KOLKOLKE-243099 format. One record per residue (C-alpha): residue number from 1; residue in one letter; x, y, z. Coordinates in Angstrom, 1 decimal, padded with zeros to 4 digits. Layout:
// residues N
<atom><i>NUM</i><aa>A</aa><xx>X</xx><yy>Y</yy><zz>Z</zz></atom>
...
END
This chain:
// residues 116
<atom><i>1</i><aa>M</aa><xx>-137.7</xx><yy>109.7</yy><zz>-153.3</zz></atom>
<atom><i>2</i><aa>E</aa><xx>-134.7</xx><yy>111.4</yy><zz>-152.2</zz></atom>
<atom><i>3</i><aa>L</aa><xx>-134.8</xx><yy>113.7</yy><zz>-155.3</zz></atom>
<atom><i>4</i><aa>L</aa><xx>-137.5</xx><yy>115.7</yy><zz>-154.0</zz></atom>
<atom><i>5</i><aa>S</aa><xx>-136.8</xx><yy>116.4</yy><zz>-150.7</zz></atom>
<atom><i>6</i><aa>R</aa><xx>-138.9</xx><yy>118.4</yy><zz>-148.1</zz></atom>
<atom><i>7</i><aa>N</aa><xx>-136.7</xx><yy>121.5</yy><zz>-148.4</zz></atom>
<atom><i>8</i><aa>F</aa><xx>-136.9</xx><yy>121.2</yy><zz>-152.4</zz></atom>
<atom><i>9</i><aa>L</aa><xx>-140.9</xx><yy>120.8</yy><zz>-152.1</zz></atom>
<atom><i>10</i><aa>N</aa><xx>-141.1</xx><yy>124.0</yy><zz>-149.9</zz></atom>
<atom><i>11</i><aa>S</aa><xx>-139.0</xx><yy>125.9</yy><zz>-152.1</zz></atom>
<atom><i>12</i><aa>I</aa><xx>-141.7</xx><yy>125.6</yy><zz>-155.1</zz></atom>
<atom><i>13</i><aa>V</aa><xx>-143.6</xx><yy>128.9</yy><zz>-155.3</zz></atom>
<atom><i>14</i><aa>W</aa><xx>-145.1</xx><yy>128.7</yy><zz>-158.9</zz></atom>
<atom><i>15</i><aa>V</aa><xx>-146.0</xx><yy>126.3</yy><zz>-161.4</zz></atom>
<atom><i>16</i><aa>G</aa><xx>-145.8</xx><yy>127.4</yy><zz>-165.1</zz></atom>
<atom><i>17</i><aa>D</aa><xx>-147.5</xx><yy>126.0</yy><zz>-168.1</zz></atom>
<atom><i>18</i><aa>F</aa><xx>-147.5</xx><yy>122.1</yy><zz>-167.9</zz></atom>
<atom><i>19</i><aa>E</aa><xx>-147.7</xx><yy>119.7</yy><zz>-170.4</zz></atom>
<atom><i>20</i><aa>L</aa><xx>-149.7</xx><yy>116.5</yy><zz>-170.1</zz></atom>
<atom><i>21</i><aa>D</aa><xx>-148.5</xx><yy>113.9</yy><zz>-173.0</zz></atom>
<atom><i>22</i><aa>Y</aa><xx>-149.0</xx><yy>110.2</yy><zz>-173.0</zz></atom>
<atom><i>23</i><aa>K</aa><xx>-147.7</xx><yy>108.7</yy><zz>-169.9</zz></atom>
<atom><i>24</i><aa>E</aa><xx>-145.6</xx><yy>111.8</yy><zz>-169.2</zz></atom>
<atom><i>25</i><aa>V</aa><xx>-146.3</xx><yy>115.1</yy><zz>-167.3</zz></atom>
<atom><i>26</i><aa>N</aa><xx>-143.7</xx><yy>118.0</yy><zz>-167.9</zz></atom>
<atom><i>27</i><aa>L</aa><xx>-143.9</xx><yy>120.6</yy><zz>-165.0</zz></atom>
<atom><i>28</i><aa>N</aa><xx>-142.1</xx><yy>124.1</yy><zz>-165.2</zz></atom>
<atom><i>29</i><aa>V</aa><xx>-141.6</xx><yy>125.3</yy><zz>-161.6</zz></atom>
<atom><i>30</i><aa>L</aa><xx>-140.2</xx><yy>128.3</yy><zz>-159.9</zz></atom>
<atom><i>31</i><aa>C</aa><xx>-138.2</xx><yy>127.8</yy><zz>-156.6</zz></atom>
<atom><i>32</i><aa>I</aa><xx>-136.8</xx><yy>130.2</yy><zz>-154.3</zz></atom>
<atom><i>33</i><aa>E</aa><xx>-133.6</xx><yy>128.7</yy><zz>-152.8</zz></atom>
<atom><i>34</i><aa>D</aa><xx>-131.3</xx><yy>130.1</yy><zz>-150.2</zz></atom>
<atom><i>35</i><aa>G</aa><xx>-133.8</xx><yy>132.7</yy><zz>-149.3</zz></atom>
<atom><i>36</i><aa>D</aa><xx>-133.5</xx><yy>134.9</yy><zz>-152.6</zz></atom>
<atom><i>37</i><aa>T</aa><xx>-132.3</xx><yy>133.2</yy><zz>-155.7</zz></atom>
<atom><i>38</i><aa>E</aa><xx>-135.0</xx><yy>132.1</yy><zz>-158.2</zz></atom>
<atom><i>39</i><aa>V</aa><xx>-134.5</xx><yy>128.5</yy><zz>-159.9</zz></atom>
<atom><i>40</i><aa>H</aa><xx>-136.5</xx><yy>127.3</yy><zz>-162.7</zz></atom>
<atom><i>41</i><aa>Y</aa><xx>-136.8</xx><yy>123.6</yy><zz>-162.7</zz></atom>
<atom><i>42</i><aa>L</aa><xx>-138.2</xx><yy>121.2</yy><zz>-165.4</zz></atom>
<atom><i>43</i><aa>L</aa><xx>-139.8</xx><yy>118.2</yy><zz>-163.5</zz></atom>
<atom><i>44</i><aa>R</aa><xx>-140.6</xx><yy>115.5</yy><zz>-166.3</zz></atom>
<atom><i>45</i><aa>L</aa><xx>-142.8</xx><yy>112.8</yy><zz>-164.2</zz></atom>
<atom><i>46</i><aa>S</aa><xx>-143.5</xx><yy>109.7</yy><zz>-166.3</zz></atom>
<atom><i>47</i><aa>D</aa><xx>-145.0</xx><yy>106.3</yy><zz>-166.0</zz></atom>
<atom><i>48</i><aa>I</aa><xx>-148.3</xx><yy>108.5</yy><zz>-165.1</zz></atom>
<atom><i>49</i><aa>V</aa><xx>-151.2</xx><yy>106.5</yy><zz>-163.7</zz></atom>
<atom><i>50</i><aa>Y</aa><xx>-153.3</xx><yy>109.4</yy><zz>-162.4</zz></atom>
<atom><i>51</i><aa>F</aa><xx>-153.8</xx><yy>113.1</yy><zz>-163.4</zz></atom>
<atom><i>52</i><aa>F</aa><xx>-156.3</xx><yy>115.5</yy><zz>-161.9</zz></atom>
<atom><i>53</i><aa>Y</aa><xx>-156.5</xx><yy>119.3</yy><zz>-162.4</zz></atom>
<atom><i>54</i><aa>R</aa><xx>-158.9</xx><yy>121.7</yy><zz>-161.2</zz></atom>
<atom><i>55</i><aa>Q</aa><xx>-158.9</xx><yy>125.3</yy><zz>-161.7</zz></atom>
<atom><i>56</i><aa>E</aa><xx>-161.4</xx><yy>128.3</yy><zz>-161.2</zz></atom>
<atom><i>57</i><aa>D</aa><xx>-159.8</xx><yy>130.9</yy><zz>-163.0</zz></atom>
<atom><i>58</i><aa>F</aa><xx>-159.0</xx><yy>129.0</yy><zz>-166.6</zz></atom>
<atom><i>59</i><aa>E</aa><xx>-155.1</xx><yy>129.4</yy><zz>-166.2</zz></atom>
<atom><i>60</i><aa>H</aa><xx>-152.7</xx><yy>126.8</yy><zz>-166.7</zz></atom>
<atom><i>61</i><aa>H</aa><xx>-149.9</xx><yy>128.4</yy><zz>-164.4</zz></atom>
<atom><i>62</i><aa>F</aa><xx>-150.3</xx><yy>129.1</yy><zz>-160.5</zz></atom>
<atom><i>63</i><aa>S</aa><xx>-148.7</xx><yy>130.2</yy><zz>-157.5</zz></atom>
<atom><i>64</i><aa>V</aa><xx>-148.2</xx><yy>127.4</yy><zz>-155.1</zz></atom>
<atom><i>65</i><aa>I</aa><xx>-149.0</xx><yy>127.7</yy><zz>-151.2</zz></atom>
<atom><i>66</i><aa>D</aa><xx>-148.9</xx><yy>123.8</yy><zz>-150.3</zz></atom>
<atom><i>67</i><aa>V</aa><xx>-147.0</xx><yy>120.8</yy><zz>-151.8</zz></atom>
<atom><i>68</i><aa>F</aa><xx>-147.3</xx><yy>117.4</yy><zz>-151.0</zz></atom>
<atom><i>69</i><aa>L</aa><xx>-145.3</xx><yy>114.1</yy><zz>-152.0</zz></atom>
<atom><i>70</i><aa>E</aa><xx>-146.3</xx><yy>110.7</yy><zz>-150.6</zz></atom>
<atom><i>71</i><aa>R</aa><xx>-146.5</xx><yy>107.1</yy><zz>-151.7</zz></atom>
<atom><i>72</i><aa>F</aa><xx>-149.6</xx><yy>106.7</yy><zz>-154.2</zz></atom>
<atom><i>73</i><aa>N</aa><xx>-151.1</xx><yy>104.0</yy><zz>-152.0</zz></atom>
<atom><i>74</i><aa>D</aa><xx>-151.0</xx><yy>106.4</yy><zz>-148.8</zz></atom>
<atom><i>75</i><aa>C</aa><xx>-152.9</xx><yy>109.0</yy><zz>-150.6</zz></atom>
<atom><i>76</i><aa>R</aa><xx>-156.2</xx><yy>109.5</yy><zz>-149.4</zz></atom>
<atom><i>77</i><aa>E</aa><xx>-157.2</xx><yy>111.4</yy><zz>-152.7</zz></atom>
<atom><i>78</i><aa>V</aa><xx>-157.1</xx><yy>108.2</yy><zz>-154.5</zz></atom>
<atom><i>79</i><aa>R</aa><xx>-158.1</xx><yy>105.5</yy><zz>-152.1</zz></atom>
<atom><i>80</i><aa>T</aa><xx>-160.0</xx><yy>103.4</yy><zz>-154.5</zz></atom>
<atom><i>81</i><aa>R</aa><xx>-157.0</xx><yy>103.0</yy><zz>-156.8</zz></atom>
<atom><i>82</i><aa>H</aa><xx>-154.4</xx><yy>101.5</yy><zz>-154.0</zz></atom>
<atom><i>83</i><aa>S</aa><xx>-153.1</xx><yy>098.0</yy><zz>-155.1</zz></atom>
<atom><i>84</i><aa>E</aa><xx>-150.1</xx><yy>095.9</yy><zz>-155.1</zz></atom>
<atom><i>85</i><aa>Q</aa><xx>-149.0</xx><yy>097.2</yy><zz>-158.6</zz></atom>
<atom><i>86</i><aa>M</aa><xx>-148.9</xx><yy>100.7</yy><zz>-157.1</zz></atom>
<atom><i>87</i><aa>Q</aa><xx>-146.2</xx><yy>100.4</yy><zz>-154.3</zz></atom>
<atom><i>88</i><aa>D</aa><xx>-143.5</xx><yy>102.0</yy><zz>-156.5</zz></atom>
<atom><i>89</i><aa>Y</aa><xx>-145.6</xx><yy>105.0</yy><zz>-157.2</zz></atom>
<atom><i>90</i><aa>W</aa><xx>-145.8</xx><yy>108.4</yy><zz>-155.8</zz></atom>
<atom><i>91</i><aa>M</aa><xx>-148.2</xx><yy>111.1</yy><zz>-155.5</zz></atom>
<atom><i>92</i><aa>L</aa><xx>-147.3</xx><yy>114.9</yy><zz>-156.1</zz></atom>
<atom><i>93</i><aa>Q</aa><xx>-150.2</xx><yy>117.2</yy><zz>-155.1</zz></atom>
<atom><i>94</i><aa>L</aa><xx>-149.8</xx><yy>121.0</yy><zz>-155.8</zz></atom>
<atom><i>95</i><aa>Y</aa><xx>-152.2</xx><yy>123.6</yy><zz>-154.2</zz></atom>
<atom><i>96</i><aa>S</aa><xx>-152.8</xx><yy>127.3</yy><zz>-154.8</zz></atom>
<atom><i>97</i><aa>G</aa><xx>-156.2</xx><yy>127.6</yy><zz>-152.9</zz></atom>
<atom><i>98</i><aa>I</aa><xx>-157.9</xx><yy>127.8</yy><zz>-156.2</zz></atom>
<atom><i>99</i><aa>H</aa><xx>-156.1</xx><yy>125.3</yy><zz>-158.2</zz></atom>
<atom><i>100</i><aa>Q</aa><xx>-155.3</xx><yy>121.7</yy><zz>-157.5</zz></atom>
<atom><i>101</i><aa>A</aa><xx>-153.0</xx><yy>119.2</yy><zz>-159.4</zz></atom>
<atom><i>102</i><aa>L</aa><xx>-152.5</xx><yy>115.4</yy><zz>-158.6</zz></atom>
<atom><i>103</i><aa>I</aa><xx>-150.2</xx><yy>113.4</yy><zz>-160.3</zz></atom>
<atom><i>104</i><aa>G</aa><xx>-149.6</xx><yy>110.0</yy><zz>-159.6</zz></atom>
<atom><i>105</i><aa>F</aa><xx>-146.2</xx><yy>108.9</yy><zz>-161.3</zz></atom>
<atom><i>106</i><aa>K</aa><xx>-143.2</xx><yy>106.5</yy><zz>-160.9</zz></atom>
<atom><i>107</i><aa>E</aa><xx>-140.3</xx><yy>107.9</yy><zz>-162.4</zz></atom>
<atom><i>108</i><aa>L</aa><xx>-139.0</xx><yy>111.5</yy><zz>-162.0</zz></atom>
<atom><i>109</i><aa>N</aa><xx>-136.2</xx><yy>113.5</yy><zz>-164.0</zz></atom>
<atom><i>110</i><aa>L</aa><xx>-135.2</xx><yy>116.9</yy><zz>-162.8</zz></atom>
<atom><i>111</i><aa>S</aa><xx>-133.2</xx><yy>119.5</yy><zz>-164.6</zz></atom>
<atom><i>112</i><aa>I</aa><xx>-132.4</xx><yy>123.2</yy><zz>-164.2</zz></atom>
<atom><i>113</i><aa>I</aa><xx>-133.8</xx><yy>125.3</yy><zz>-166.9</zz></atom>
<atom><i>114</i><aa>K</aa><xx>-132.5</xx><yy>128.9</yy><zz>-165.5</zz></atom>
<atom><i>115</i><aa>T</aa><xx>-131.0</xx><yy>130.4</yy><zz>-162.3</zz></atom>
<atom><i>116</i><aa>S</aa><xx>-131.5</xx><yy>134.4</yy><zz>-161.4</zz></atom>
END
């Protein structure tokens, strides 16, 4: 998945309110690029096959300390769901320490909302 490079993933510092709709997740993310430029993106993940969200403080937005993107079938978190049909799917994992979001998806659309 070239669109979500390691540099982009490492620049994500915050996840805003997100929407889970039928077969689609919309994530508002804040990235810090070039050292100090804040860029807000909308990540639209579709063909959702797995969604898990854990929180301890009942908020739908959180700071991000770690991000992982890997092939769905390589993800240990969903080991029991591995199959031939999942070869083209990805798993995005966002962690804050007290929040954890796991999203299994096939398609991705990325758009800039605002730059400051």
